[in-house]
BAPA-274524 format. One line per field, with one value per residue (C-alpha): residue number from 1; residue in three letters; chain; x, y, z. Coordinates in steps of 0.05 Angstrom, whole numbers, padded with zeros to 5 digits. Layout:
REM BAPA-274524
resi NUM ...
resn Ala ...
chain A ...
x X ...
y Y ...
z Z ...
REM end
This chain:
REM BAPA-274524
resi 1 2 3 4 5 6 7 8 9 10 11 12 13 14 15 16 17 18 19 20 21 22 23 24 25 26 27 28 29 30 31 32 33 34 35 36 37 38 39 40 41 42 43 44 45 46 47 48 49 50 51 52 53 54 55 56 57 58 59 60 61 62 63 64 65 66 67 68 69 70 71 72 73 74 75 76 77 78 79 80 81 82 83 84 85 86 87 88 89 90 91 92 93 94 95 96 97 98 99 100 101 102 103 104 105 106 107 108 109 110 111 112 113 114 115 116 117 118 119 120 121 122 123 124 125 126 127 128 129 130 131 132 133 134 135 136 137 138 139 140 141 142 143 144 145 146 147 148 149 150 151 152 153 154 155 156 157 158 159 160 161 162 163 164 165 166 167 168 169 170 171 172 173 174 175 176 177 178 179 180 181 182 183 184 185 186 187 188 189 190 191 192 193 194 195 196 197 198 199 200 201 202 203 204 205 206 207 208 209 210 211 212 213 214 215 216 217 218 219 220 221 222 223 224 225 226 227 228 229 230 231 232 233 234 235 236 237 238 239 240 241 242 243 244 245 246 247 248 249 250 251 252 253 254 255 256 257 258 259 260 261 262 263 264 265 266 267 268 269 270 271 272 273 274 275 276 277 278 279 280 281 282 283 284 285 286 287 288 289 290 291 292 293 294 295 296 297 298 299 300 301 302 303 304 305 306 307 308 309 310 311 312 313 314 315 316 317 318 319 320 321 322 323 324 325 326 327 328 329 330 331 332 333 334 335 336 337 338 339 340 341 342 343
resn Met Pro Glu Tyr Asn Val Ala Ile Val Gly Ala Thr Gly Leu Ile Gly Gln Glu Phe Ile Lys Val Leu Glu Gln Arg Lys Phe Pro Met Ala Ser Val His Leu Leu Ala Ser Asp Arg Ser Ala Gly Lys Lys Leu Phe Ile Asn His Gln Glu Val Glu Val Lys Glu Thr Thr Pro Glu Ser Phe Arg Gly Ile Asn Ile Ala Leu Phe Ser Ala Gly Thr Glu Met Ser Arg Tyr Phe Ser Pro Ile Ala Ala Gln Ser Gly Ala Val Val Val Asp Asn Ser Ala Ala Phe Arg Met Val Pro Thr Val Pro Leu Val Val Pro Glu Val Asn Pro Glu Asp Ile Lys Leu Gln Lys Gly Ile Val Ala Asn Pro Asn Cys Ser Thr Ile Gln Met Val Val Ala Leu Asn Pro Leu His Lys Val Asn Pro Ile Lys Arg Ile Ile Thr Asn Thr Tyr Gln Ser Val Ser Gly Thr Gly Ser Ala Ala Val Asp Glu Leu Thr Thr Gln Ala Arg Gln Val Leu Asp Gly Gln Asn Thr Ala Pro His Val Tyr Pro His Gln Ile Ala Phe Asn Val Leu Pro Glu Ile Asp Val Phe Leu Asp Asp Gly Tyr Thr Lys Glu Glu Trp Lys Met Val Glu Glu Thr Arg Lys Ile Met His Ala Ser Asp Met Asn Ile Ser Ala Thr Cys Val Arg Val Pro Val Phe Val Gly His Ser Val Ala Ile His Val Glu Phe Ser Gln Pro Met Ser Pro Asp Glu Ala Arg Arg Ile Leu Ala Gln Ala Pro Gly Ile Lys Val Leu Asp Asp Pro Ala Ile Ser Leu Tyr Pro Gln Ser Trp Ser Ala Ala Gly Thr Asp Glu Val Phe Val Gly Arg Ile Arg Arg Asp Ala Ser His Ser Asn Gly Leu Val Met Trp Val Ala Ala Asp Asn Leu Arg Lys Gly Ala Ala Leu Asn Ala Val Gln Ile Ala Glu Glu Met Val Lys Arg Asp Trp Leu Tyr Pro Glu Ala Arg Lys
chain A A A A A A A A A A A A A A A A A A A A A A A A A A A A A A A A A A A A A A A A A A A A A A A A A A A A A A A A A A A A A A A A A A A A A A A A A A A A A A A A A A A A A A A A A A A A A A A A A A A A A A A A A A A A A A A A A A A A A A A A A A A A A A A A A A A A A A A A A A A A A A A A A A A A A A A A A A A A A A A A A A A A A A A A A A A A A A A A A A A A A A A A A A A A A A A A A A A A A A A A A A A A A A A A A A A A A A A A A A A A A A A A A A A A A A A A A A A A A A A A A A A A A A A A A A A A A A A A A A A A A A A A A A A A A A A A A A A A A A A A A A A A A A A A A A A A A A A A A A A A A A A A A A A A A A A A A A A A A A A A A A A A A A A A A A A A A A A A A A A A A A A
x -00255 -00284 -00316 -00313 -00357 -00322 -00335 -00307 -00305 -00300 -00331 -00349 -00279 -00226 -00191 -00257 -00279 -00211 -00222 -00285 -00248 -00190 -00235 -00274 -00213 -00176 -00239 -00231 -00274 -00331 -00395 -00420 -00396 -00418 -00406 -00398 -00385 -00403 -00476 -00467 -00457 -00507 -00560 -00516 -00514 -00453 -00443 -00398 -00396 -00454 -00499 -00524 -00505 -00530 -00479 -00495 -00472 -00415 -00436 -00409 -00460 -00435 -00381 -00422 -00407 -00352 -00288 -00246 -00255 -00218 -00213 -00199 -00241 -00189 -00148 -00203 -00253 -00200 -00180 -00252 -00280 -00220 -00216 -00291 -00287 -00230 -00268 -00327 -00283 -00261 -00189 -00180 -00133 -00127 -00103 -00096 -00037 -00073 -00037 00025 00075 00041 00092 00041 00008 00042 00058 00059 00078 00065 00125 00170 00147 00087 00106 00092 00018 00017 00032 -00034 -00083 -00142 -00110 -00059 -00034 -00026 00035 00040 00033 00103 00134 00101 00130 00199 00206 00179 00235 00290 00278 00301 00367 00373 00368 00429 00469 00447 00428 00463 00431 00371 00360 00291 00251 00178 00133 00063 -00003 -00063 -00106 -00066 -00103 -00172 -00226 -00230 -00157 -00170 -00227 -00184 -00129 -00181 -00213 -00148 -00119 -00179 -00176 -00102 -00111 -00169 -00127 -00167 -00141 -00142 -00162 -00131 -00174 -00145 -00072 -00038 -00020 -00042 -00026 -00041 00025 00062 00098 00091 00146 00096 00056 00022 00043 00113 00148 00195 00257 00235 00213 00140 00101 00098 00174 00176 00128 00174 00233 00200 00154 00211 00252 00194 00174 00246 00265 00323 00318 00388 00380 00397 00341 00324 00263 00235 00162 00132 00061 00058 00000 -00012 -00079 -00058 00011 00068 00140 00202 00275 00319 00393 00414 00481 00495 00545 00584 00586 00529 00528 00465 00462 00461 00406 00365 00372 00351 00292 00268 00258 00226 00151 00108 00162 00169 00235 00229 00300 00326 00350 00364 00290 00269 00240 00229 00171 00119 00062 00010 00026 00030 -00041 -00090 -00036 -00013 00062 00117 00157 00232 00279 00337 00381 00451 00512 00512 00567 00578 00589 00624 00572 00513 00458 00404 00336 00268 00205 00132 00066 -00008 -00018 -00091 -00077 -00009 -00002 -00067 -00124 -00085 -00034 -00091 -00126 -00060 -00054 -00123 -00104 -00043 -00086 -00134 -00079 -00042 -00105 -00085 -00154 -00178 -00149 -00135 -00092 -00048 -00027
y -00111 -00044 -00042 00015 00049 00042 00077 00054 00110 00082 00017 -00007 00000 -00054 -00029 -00014 -00086 -00109 -00067 -00108 -00175 -00154 -00128 -00193 -00239 -00203 -00198 -00124 -00102 -00066 -00043 -00019 -00009 00045 00035 00100 00118 00169 00182 00135 00076 00095 00042 -00018 -00072 -00108 -00163 -00155 -00205 -00242 -00181 -00141 -00067 -00013 00035 00107 00171 00205 00270 00314 00282 00212 00214 00231 00178 00146 00126 00102 00121 00081 00122 00097 00142 00183 00245 00297 00260 00251 00324 00346 00294 00273 00339 00337 00266 00285 00346 00299 00259 00202 00182 00177 00127 00153 00110 00168 00213 00273 00278 00233 00289 00337 00346 00342 00278 00212 00166 00097 00025 -00011 -00058 00003 00065 00050 00102 00157 00141 00176 00242 00240 00297 00260 00236 00181 00170 00102 00101 00083 00008 -00005 00039 -00004 -00070 -00040 -00009 -00072 -00111 -00059 -00032 -00094 -00092 -00016 -00023 -00069 -00036 00034 00041 00095 00085 00049 00037 00006 -00017 -00035 -00082 -00060 -00095 -00062 -00069 -00011 00033 00006 -00039 -00004 -00023 -00095 -00097 -00065 -00117 -00173 -00143 -00128 -00197 -00229 -00181 -00195 -00270 -00265 -00224 -00160 -00089 -00058 00013 00036 00079 00073 00073 00113 00049 -00024 -00059 -00131 -00167 -00101 -00062 00013 00053 00106 00108 00173 00238 00256 00312 00364 00323 00264 00221 00203 00224 00150 00148 00213 00182 00122 00167 00218 00170 00122 00178 00201 00131 00110 00178 00182 00249 00244 00173 00170 00136 00129 00093 00069 00048 00002 -00022 -00095 -00140 -00173 -00169 -00168 -00166 -00116 -00137 -00094 -00105 -00070 -00054 -00029 -00001 -00008 00029 -00036 -00102 -00150 -00222 -00251 -00304 -00250 -00213 -00277 -00290 -00220 -00220 -00289 -00262 -00196 -00184 -00188 -00219 -00288 -00307 -00350 -00358 -00423 -00414 -00489 -00503 -00436 -00413 -00338 -00289 -00285 -00237 -00290 -00328 -00264 -00246 -00259 -00262 -00214 -00223 -00186 -00239 -00231 -00273 -00274 -00242 -00237 -00193 -00132 -00146 -00071 -00052 -00086 -00060 -00077 -00129 -00143 -00172 -00186 -00169 -00184 -00170 -00163 -00089 -00089 -00121 -00103 -00048 -00016 -00046 -00090 -00036 00013 -00038 -00053 00022 00021 -00041 -00005 00054 00008 -00032 00030 00071 00126 00137 00193 00264 00259 00197 00234 00291
z 00492 00469 00400 00351 00299 00232 00166 00099 00047 -00023 -00001 -00071 -00101 -00103 -00040 -00005 -00016 00009 00072 00085 00076 00120 00176 00175 00172 00228 00271 00281 00341 00306 00341 00273 00202 00154 00080 00043 -00030 -00084 -00102 -00162 -00115 -00062 -00053 -00069 -00016 00008 00060 00120 00177 00143 00146 00087 00092 00046 00016 00031 -00003 00032 00064 00120 00167 00152 00206 00267 00320 00278 00313 00254 00181 00128 00064 -00006 -00051 -00087 -00071 -00080 -00037 00017 00016 00025 00073 00115 00154 00164 00191 00238 00263 00277 00324 00278 00264 00189 00157 00086 00028 -00022 -00034 -00006 00061 00054 00050 00097 00153 00209 00183 00201 00143 00173 00159 00226 00219 00208 00246 00290 00341 00290 00296 00363 00328 00290 00298 00267 00202 00188 00117 00085 00039 -00034 -00046 -00074 -00020 00034 00010 -00002 00067 00102 00068 00078 00148 00187 00148 00156 00232 00232 00176 00156 00083 00042 -00027 -00059 -00133 -00144 -00204 -00195 -00234 -00214 -00229 -00261 -00199 -00171 -00221 -00203 -00230 -00298 -00310 -00291 -00341 -00394 -00387 -00391 -00453 -00488 -00475 -00507 -00566 -00579 -00574 -00623 -00671 -00660 -00651 -00582 -00561 -00495 -00449 -00379 -00400 -00456 -00493 -00495 -00430 -00452 -00468 -00457 -00403 -00393 -00357 -00339 -00274 -00256 -00291 -00315 -00276 -00303 -00284 -00326 -00267 -00257 -00195 -00174 -00175 -00134 -00084 -00073 -00060 -00013 00023 00038 00068 00111 00136 00151 00181 00132 00097 00066 00039 -00036 -00074 -00148 -00175 -00242 -00238 -00291 -00303 -00323 -00348 -00281 -00246 -00172 -00140 -00145 -00151 -00137 -00155 -00104 -00106 -00038 -00014 00061 00105 00114 00076 00090 00066 00033 00089 00143 00105 00100 00175 00193 00145 00166 00237 00217 00224 00162 00118 00088 00055 -00008 -00034 -00064 -00136 -00141 -00144 -00175 -00108 -00106 -00096 -00151 -00161 -00173 -00109 -00068 -00088 -00031 00022 00077 00076 00040 00004 -00006 -00048 -00098 -00044 -00072 -00072 -00117 -00166 -00175 -00102 -00044 00006 -00037 -00040 -00092 -00076 -00106 -00067 -00081 -00045 -00055 -00071 -00051 00017 00047 -00004 00018 00059 00106 00122 00138 00184 00218 00233 00263 00304 00331 00352 00388 00422 00446 00462 00413 00383 00426 00431 00506 00494 00444 00490
REM end
């Protein structure tokens, strides 16, 4: 099997470190790996495949000879360095929001729209974490019974904001339990023992940018530009693992049992659904796993064509690093890495 030169941009961040774990665990065929970050992190050393690798500062020269570049270093870094990497001959899989809604850049969840990868011209976008787990759960049902409307509410962990947010939750929880006052820095309000219905900035229509992402990214991934979608995104005091409550209206009625059968056979999904023993997806048990967990599947009491379900997944893995590596695996498997293979 051919091996590939891989670069990880943002290697010292939470998702960058998850990239390393996923590449190791899935035995991705790497001839070499280059760990890149900002100048602040340059010089640090990380282990990959039992070898110590020094983190280098990201520069335009970093991508010479690179085949695949996995980016998770923020929107501005991606906007600047991704085109440079692509021009150097690498295919970029970018985890930021920089290119997700660019019409010429594929936005991909391999269980849903792998064929879109072939349209790439050097950059493939990784979707928003909550969007990924929602479309993985809904697409198998949509293929059988087209979806007309989605109402979704997310419960998103602090690791989605980064390591500073994880530290802030830890510090605030201790302060509250010790009877001390808290001072928020990462979030606008205390996150410990609290929930915040504000993720990313508020837009003029009252929705947040995170909610807008879920709507527009879902339409793009599922090739359903006229699908009606509304989202409310909430930050919760959980370290790892996003959960999503989904109310979905189909074109025709679908029973919960039929939905369970379809989902149980779908790739990347594990159904956990037995109310009699309180079996349903949970954030804490989803952490560290690769599957999208679906449960509490029931009829929507407000609509004859509706179902309600509860979905949980590890936002750092399937919501970010794993999905990106799966995109790279698809490119390798289908020989879509090189320009001549995409014509």
